[in-house]
C-alpha positions as CSV (number, residue, x, y, z in Angstrom):
1,M,11.3,18.5,47.0
2,G,14.9,17.2,48.8
3,P,15.4,13.6,49.8
4,G,14.2,11.9,52.5
5,I,15.4,10.4,55.3
6,A,15.4,7.1,54.0
7,D,16.6,8.1,50.8
8,L,20.0,9.0,52.0
9,G,23.3,7.1,51.8
10,P,25.3,6.3,54.2
11,S,25.3,9.4,56.6
12,L,26.3,11.3,60.0
13,H,23.6,12.7,62.1
14,L,24.2,15.1,64.7
15,V,21.4,15.4,66.8
16,R,20.7,18.0,69.9
17,H,19.0,16.5,73.2
18,G,15.4,17.0,73.9
19,E,14.4,19.6,76.2
20,V,15.9,20.6,79.5
21,D,14.3,20.6,82.7
22,N,15.1,23.7,84.2
23,P,12.1,26.2,86.3
24,G,14.7,28.5,87.5
25,H,16.2,29.7,83.6
26,L,19.4,28.6,85.1
27,V,23.0,29.2,83.1
28,Y,23.4,24.8,83.6
29,G,26.6,24.5,80.9
30,D,28.2,21.5,81.7
31,L,26.7,21.4,85.0
32,P,25.8,17.7,86.0
33,R,22.2,16.4,86.8
34,F,20.0,18.6,84.2
35,G,17.5,16.1,82.9
36,L,14.9,16.6,80.9
37,T,11.6,17.4,81.0
38,S,8.5,15.2,79.3
39,A,8.2,17.6,76.5
40,G,12.5,16.6,75.8
41,R,11.3,13.4,76.1
42,R,8.9,13.2,73.8
43,Q,11.6,15.5,71.6
44,A,14.2,12.5,71.9
45,M,11.1,10.0,71.2
46,A,10.2,11.7,67.8
47,A,13.9,12.4,66.7
48,A,14.4,8.2,67.6
49,R,11.4,7.4,65.1
50,H,12.7,9.7,62.5
51,L,16.3,7.7,62.6
52,S,14.3,4.4,63.2
53,R,14.4,3.4,59.1
54,R,18.4,4.6,59.0
55,P,21.1,1.6,59.6
56,I,22.6,3.1,62.6
57,E,26.0,1.1,63.6
58,R,27.0,3.5,66.2
59,V,25.4,6.3,68.7
60,V,28.0,8.9,70.5
61,C,27.0,11.1,72.8
62,S,28.3,13.9,75.7
63,P,28.1,12.8,79.1
64,L,25.8,14.8,80.5
65,M,22.3,13.9,81.6
66,R,20.1,15.0,78.7
67,A,21.9,14.0,76.1
68,V,22.8,10.6,77.2
69,S,18.8,10.4,77.6
70,T,18.0,11.2,74.0
71,A,20.9,8.5,72.9
72,W,19.3,6.3,74.8
73,A,16.1,6.8,73.3
74,I,17.6,6.8,69.8
75,G,19.9,3.6,70.6
76,S,17.3,1.1,72.0
77,R,15.8,1.3,68.6
78,H,18.4,-0.6,67.3
79,G,19.8,-2.5,70.1
80,L,22.8,0.2,70.7
81,V,24.2,1.2,74.1
82,P,25.3,5.4,73.7
83,E,28.6,5.2,73.9
84,I,29.7,8.7,75.9
85,D,32.9,10.8,74.8
86,P,33.7,13.5,76.8
87,R,35.0,15.9,74.0
88,L,31.0,16.4,73.3
89,T,29.9,17.9,76.4
90,E,28.5,21.5,76.3
91,W,30.4,24.5,75.8
92,S,30.7,26.5,79.2
93,L,31.3,30.4,78.2
94,N,32.2,32.0,81.0
95,P,32.0,29.2,84.2
96,A,31.1,32.3,86.4
97,W,27.9,32.0,84.4
98,R,27.3,28.4,85.7
99,G,24.2,27.8,87.9
100,R,23.0,31.6,88.0
101,S,19.9,33.1,86.3
102,W,20.2,33.9,82.3
103,D,18.1,37.4,83.7
104,D,20.9,38.2,86.3
105,L,23.8,38.1,83.8
106,P,23.4,41.5,82.7
107,G,23.9,42.9,86.0
108,L,26.2,40.5,86.9
109,F,28.6,40.2,84.3
110,P,27.8,43.7,81.9
111,G,28.4,43.2,77.8
112,Q,29.2,39.4,78.0
113,V,25.6,38.6,77.0
114,E,25.5,40.9,74.4
115,A,29.2,39.8,73.3
116,Y,28.4,36.2,73.0
117,L,25.3,37.2,71.0
118,A,27.5,39.7,68.6
119,D,30.0,38.2,68.0
120,P,31.1,34.5,69.4
121,T,34.7,34.5,68.3
122,T,35.9,37.3,69.6
123,L,34.8,36.5,73.4
124,D,37.9,37.6,76.0
125,F,36.2,36.4,79.0
126,V,35.8,32.5,78.0
127,T,38.0,30.0,79.2
128,E,37.5,27.5,76.2
129,T,37.4,29.7,72.2
130,I,34.5,28.3,70.0
131,H,37.7,27.1,68.2
132,L,39.0,25.0,70.9
133,V,35.5,23.5,70.8
134,G,35.2,22.8,67.7
135,Q,38.5,21.3,67.6
136,R,37.5,18.8,70.1
137,V,33.9,18.1,69.2
138,V,35.3,17.7,65.3
139,A,38.0,15.5,66.6
140,A,35.4,13.2,68.6
141,I,32.7,12.8,65.3
142,E,35.7,12.3,63.0
143,E,37.0,9.4,65.5
144,A,33.4,7.9,65.3
145,W,33.0,7.9,61.7
146,D,36.4,6.5,60.7
147,G,35.6,3.9,63.7
148,R,33.0,2.0,62.3
149,I,33.1,-1.3,61.4
150,D,30.6,-1.5,58.4
151,R,31.0,1.2,55.9
152,W,27.7,1.5,54.1
153,E,26.1,2.2,58.4
154,D,25.2,5.5,59.8
155,V,26.5,7.5,62.9
156,V,24.6,9.3,65.8
157,I,26.8,11.8,67.7
158,V,24.3,13.4,70.5
159,F,25.4,16.5,72.1
160,H,24.5,20.1,72.9
161,Q,23.3,23.3,70.8
162,D,26.8,25.3,70.2
163,P,28.8,22.6,69.9
164,M,26.3,20.9,67.2
165,E,26.1,24.9,65.6
166,T,30.0,24.9,65.6
167,A,30.5,21.1,64.4
168,G,28.4,21.6,61.8
169,R,29.8,24.7,60.3
170,L,33.3,23.4,60.5
171,L,32.3,20.1,59.1
172,T,31.2,21.9,55.9
173,G,33.3,24.7,55.7
174,R,30.9,28.0,56.6
175,G,32.0,30.8,58.3
176,F,30.8,32.0,61.7
177,D,29.2,35.4,60.0
178,D,25.6,34.6,61.0
179,Y,26.1,32.0,63.8
180,H,23.4,32.3,65.5
181,A,20.6,32.8,63.0
182,A,19.4,29.1,62.6
183,K,20.6,27.0,65.4
184,P,19.4,23.7,66.2
185,D,16.6,23.3,68.1
186,H,15.7,20.8,71.1
187,G,15.6,17.2,69.1
188,A,17.1,18.4,66.1
189,V,18.7,16.3,63.5
190,I,21.0,17.3,60.8
191,S,22.1,14.5,58.6
192,M,25.1,14.7,56.9
193,A,26.7,12.8,53.9
194,P,30.7,12.2,53.9
195,R,32.4,14.6,53.7
196,W,31.0,17.1,54.5
197,A,27.5,18.0,53.3
198,E,25.0,19.2,55.1
199,K,21.8,17.0,53.3
200,L,18.7,17.3,55.6
201,R,17.5,19.0,58.6
202,W,14.8,18.0,60.5
203,R,13.0,18.8,63.8
204,P,10.5,17.4,65.9
């Protein structure tokens, strides 16, 4: 059995926001005003409870509503107001997808979803490559970590599935061959020790 959350040393915690209220099954990407479902709020509170025994000093999040709501659930247990960093926003992939149903994408943009699922590193239709996503997200994470006052306390980063998966791979030196194999679920927490090793995965 690996370490529990209370057994870790100073840690960086990467958190995916809770489930999104999206009854139309739309591609919301970085569109505003997509909040959490009731299940998503429960997931956010579960992540907050999971992290409640940690000495958290900073909670930094994407500016999108679903991430901010999740960050508030975590920060409130520690008397912290989440800090918003635009670099942590969602990967928009093809902006033309936004606001459309996922079910309609294959007919509207033939081959694009299949290409994303096959190899996200070689897409010719995106306005931001996965490597650029990684650069901006990792820069935000490193800045948040290095900006601590107490080097024995933790930092929480709340953001989105693809940026979180990309950041975790870049920070730990993993490649992208199995990118879609085990991406973080809603409310999932990946706890990492500096610099950088994954120590614990948790999901509600």
